[in-house]
Backbone as CSV, one residue per row, in Angstrom:
resi,resn,N_x,N_y,N_z,CA_x,CA_y,CA_z,C_x,C_y,C_z
1,GLY,124.508,134.307,98.975,123.923,132.942,98.896,124.819,132.105,97.885
2,GLY,124.168,130.657,97.620,124.785,129.927,96.900,124.009,130.075,95.445
3,ARG,123.711,128.967,94.946,123.082,128.866,93.559,121.653,129.350,93.812
4,GLY,121.422,130.311,92.698,119.864,130.855,92.787,119.754,131.740,93.819
5,GLY,120.834,132.464,94.220,120.433,133.428,95.508,119.453,134.496,95.165
6,ARG,119.489,134.931,93.978,118.599,136.152,93.558,117.296,135.634,93.592
7,ARG,116.823,134.400,93.199,115.520,133.702,92.987,115.377,133.840,94.640
8,GLN,116.137,133.141,95.270,115.632,132.901,96.797,115.330,133.988,97.351
9,SER,115.599,135.164,97.156,115.196,136.459,97.841,113.739,136.701,97.450
10,ASN,113.451,136.190,96.359,111.850,136.480,95.814,111.048,135.594,96.675
11,LEU,111.650,134.393,97.169,110.753,133.691,97.641,110.906,133.806,99.324
12,LYS,111.609,134.830,99.747,111.746,134.795,101.345,110.319,134.917,101.893
13,GLY,110.139,134.431,103.075,108.887,134.386,103.640,107.686,133.499,103.196
14,LEU,107.822,133.022,101.965,107.000,132.171,101.513,106.352,130.862,102.191
15,PHE,107.317,130.256,103.078,107.431,129.151,104.012,107.432,129.446,105.505
16,THR,107.439,130.526,105.986,107.308,131.119,107.381,106.508,130.393,108.095
17,LYS,105.223,130.598,107.918,104.063,130.021,108.753,104.243,128.564,109.002
18,GLU,104.445,127.857,107.728,104.587,126.329,107.878,105.742,125.957,108.744
19,LEU,106.926,126.635,108.341,108.112,126.082,109.091,108.029,126.407,110.480
20,LYS,107.314,127.524,110.895,107.241,127.821,112.433,106.345,126.619,113.054
21,ASN,105.228,126.289,112.173,104.500,125.111,112.990,105.246,123.813,112.876
22,LEU,105.969,123.615,111.993,106.832,122.460,111.612,107.775,122.223,112.805
23,MET,108.465,123.425,113.096,109.570,123.489,114.005,108.976,123.081,115.370
24,TYR,107.790,123.732,115.818,107.118,123.621,116.913,106.787,122.189,117.220
25,GLY,106.001,121.458,116.045,105.800,120.087,116.050,106.967,119.128,116.209
26,PHE,108.207,119.557,115.935,109.314,118.826,116.145,110.096,119.178,117.397
27,GLY,109.536,120.095,118.245,110.146,120.033,119.700,110.495,121.556,119.934
28,ASP,110.580,122.562,118.806,110.955,123.809,119.143,110.062,124.692,119.997
29,ASP,110.452,125.824,120.104,109.558,126.934,120.947,108.448,127.177,119.896
30,ARG,107.250,127.460,120.709,106.165,127.928,120.105,106.427,128.957,119.136
31,ASN,107.001,130.103,119.483,107.539,130.959,118.508,108.991,131.117,118.360
32,PRO,109.434,130.205,117.441,110.933,130.312,117.382,111.510,131.539,116.760
33,ALA,112.879,131.703,116.934,113.547,132.962,116.754,113.327,133.050,115.152
34,SER,113.216,134.396,114.715,113.085,134.979,113.454,114.336,134.295,112.586
35,ASP,115.333,134.587,113.137,116.748,134.211,112.386,116.836,132.605,112.224
36,THR,116.501,131.815,113.002,116.321,130.224,113.058,115.454,129.974,111.952
37,VAL,114.241,130.412,111.872,113.242,130.427,110.977,113.903,130.818,109.312
38,ASN,114.433,131.815,109.340,115.068,132.225,108.107,116.164,131.277,107.447
39,VAL,117.028,130.841,108.575,117.849,129.954,108.000,117.356,128.681,107.589
40,MET,116.400,128.148,108.287,115.673,126.905,107.897,115.105,127.225,106.518
41,GLU,114.423,128.192,106.413,113.920,128.456,104.988,114.837,128.728,103.800
42,GLU,116.012,129.089,104.276,117.099,129.072,102.991,117.397,127.667,102.980
43,ILE,117.518,127.028,103.903,117.830,125.552,103.432,116.726,124.934,102.729
44,LEU,115.502,125.163,103.035,114.383,124.393,102.543,114.393,124.960,100.987
45,ILE,114.637,126.223,100.722,114.378,126.611,99.247,115.580,126.132,98.460
46,GLU,116.808,125.946,99.037,117.724,125.397,98.277,117.677,123.988,97.989
47,TYR,117.119,123.327,98.976,116.849,121.877,98.454,115.803,121.704,97.635
48,ILE,114.739,122.429,97.549,113.648,122.318,96.633,114.420,122.628,95.290
49,THR,115.189,123.708,95.198,115.720,124.184,93.862,116.796,123.083,93.554
50,ASP,117.432,122.364,94.390,118.400,121.301,93.914,117.658,120.144,93.421
51,VAL,116.703,119.815,93.939,115.818,118.675,93.752,115.108,118.929,92.292
52,CYS,114.546,120.277,91.989,113.984,120.497,90.736,114.832,120.838,89.823
53,GLN,116.130,121.088,90.025,117.180,121.240,88.969,117.676,119.768,88.602
54,THR,117.798,118.778,89.715,117.917,117.483,89.263,116.954,116.957,88.381
55,ALA,115.710,117.303,88.890,114.691,116.724,88.061,114.560,116.967,86.739
56,THR,114.914,118.098,86.329,114.840,118.873,84.897,116.199,118.268,84.250
57,GLY,117.192,117.837,84.844,118.288,117.528,84.151,118.792,118.504,83.209
58,PRO,119.443,117.990,82.272,120.216,119.150,81.356,119.091,119.772,80.292
59,SER,118.001,119.026,80.289,116.918,119.569,79.518,116.400,120.943,79.781
60,LYS,116.515,121.317,81.248,115.952,122.584,81.438,114.545,122.976,81.109
61,LYS,113.625,121.883,81.020,112.349,122.094,80.604,111.610,122.805,81.919
62,THR,110.355,123.374,81.461,109.821,124.607,82.406,108.846,123.460,83.166
63,ARG,108.216,122.492,83.003,107.455,121.596,83.769,108.123,120.390,84.315
64,LEU,107.826,119.876,85.366,108.326,118.670,85.791,107.166,117.788,86.046
65,SER,107.412,116.468,85.697,106.483,115.436,85.864,106.514,114.768,87.061
66,ILE,105.809,113.943,87.425,105.897,113.065,88.807,107.133,112.009,88.575
67,ASP,107.332,111.524,87.341,108.252,110.796,86.943,109.772,111.336,86.963
68,ASP,109.660,112.643,86.624,111.193,113.574,86.806,111.663,113.683,88.462
69,LEU,110.433,113.920,89.369,110.659,113.830,90.787,111.086,112.260,91.290
70,ARG,110.358,111.446,90.595,110.879,110.132,91.213,112.211,109.742,90.855
71,ARG,112.642,110.207,89.463,114.078,110.111,89.150,115.247,110.871,90.045
72,ALA,114.651,111.904,90.386,115.583,112.822,91.132,115.719,112.502,92.611
73,LEU,114.722,111.755,93.202,114.682,111.076,94.432,115.018,109.790,94.532
74,SER,115.545,109.020,93.425,115.953,107.627,93.306,117.435,107.123,94.074
75,ARG,118.047,108.174,94.511,119.298,108.037,95.084,118.953,107.397,96.659
76,PRO,119.805,106.587,96.948,119.491,105.740,98.288,119.186,106.799,99.466
77,ALA,120.229,107.910,99.315,119.994,108.916,100.436,118.549,109.544,100.511
78,ASP,117.935,109.389,99.512,116.278,109.919,99.391,115.313,109.188,99.459
79,ALA,115.699,107.726,99.823,114.709,106.617,99.587,113.518,107.066,100.764
80,LYS,113.538,107.636,101.613,112.426,107.850,102.454,111.601,109.061,101.773
81,LYS,112.372,109.930,101.345,111.655,111.010,100.781,110.708,110.543,99.610
82,LEU,111.262,109.580,98.907,110.681,108.964,97.741,109.364,107.881,98.178
83,ALA,109.699,107.464,99.183,108.518,106.667,99.700,107.562,107.367,100.287
84,ARG,107.835,108.613,100.809,106.798,109.507,101.245,105.926,110.136,100.170
85,MET,106.721,110.294,99.098,106.158,110.901,97.802,105.096,109.848,97.278
86,GLU,105.390,108.725,97.272,104.741,107.663,96.789,103.427,107.573,97.596
87,GLU,103.557,107.429,98.917,102.448,107.277,99.922,101.445,108.467,99.741
88,LEU,101.807,109.858,99.449,101.025,110.968,99.348,100.174,110.808,98.040
89,LEU,101.024,110.288,96.859,100.212,110.179,95.666,99.298,109.185,95.872
90,PHE,99.439,107.952,96.484,98.439,106.873,96.629,97.343,107.568,97.444
91,MET,97.513,108.214,98.659,96.581,108.821,99.299,95.667,109.778,98.506
92,GLN,96.399,110.626,97.599,95.530,111.535,96.687,94.541,110.571,95.731
93,GLU,95.240,109.466,95.067,94.303,108.594,94.292,93.072,108.144,94.997
94,ASP,93.537,107.632,96.278,92.404,106.988,97.050,91.446,107.924,97.373
95,ILE,91.775,109.476,97.850,90.749,110.309,97.917,89.934,110.487,96.672
96,LYS,90.499,110.696,95.573,89.656,110.821,94.379,88.753,109.632,94.124
97,ARG,89.290,108.522,94.275,88.404,107.338,94.099,87.215,107.442,95.067
98,ALA,87.392,107.754,96.423,86.194,107.885,97.386,85.403,108.786,96.993
99,ARG,85.602,109.955,96.369,84.912,111.008,96.244,83.879,110.720,94.725
100,ALA,84.473,109.875,94.004,83.809,109.390,92.813,82.616,108.426,92.968
């Protein structure tokens, strides 16, 4: 593996169920091939790791804030991901207000 390969093996299988459902939702077979799901999971874990490493920056702090993630996703290539994160945060606050 690439960066964090040892850590990645600890997370193997963590996203399998969700990835199978996402893949099916995006047009894959109802039961996608295991090797395909495994590759998708490796890509996902590597992406999450990279975003978190970017968000922590040189400080290597142990807890990330929303602002850390905003900074990490502030590149033009991640504009859609940042917009989706903001939308989900807004919806979360909206739900809290509705419950209050």
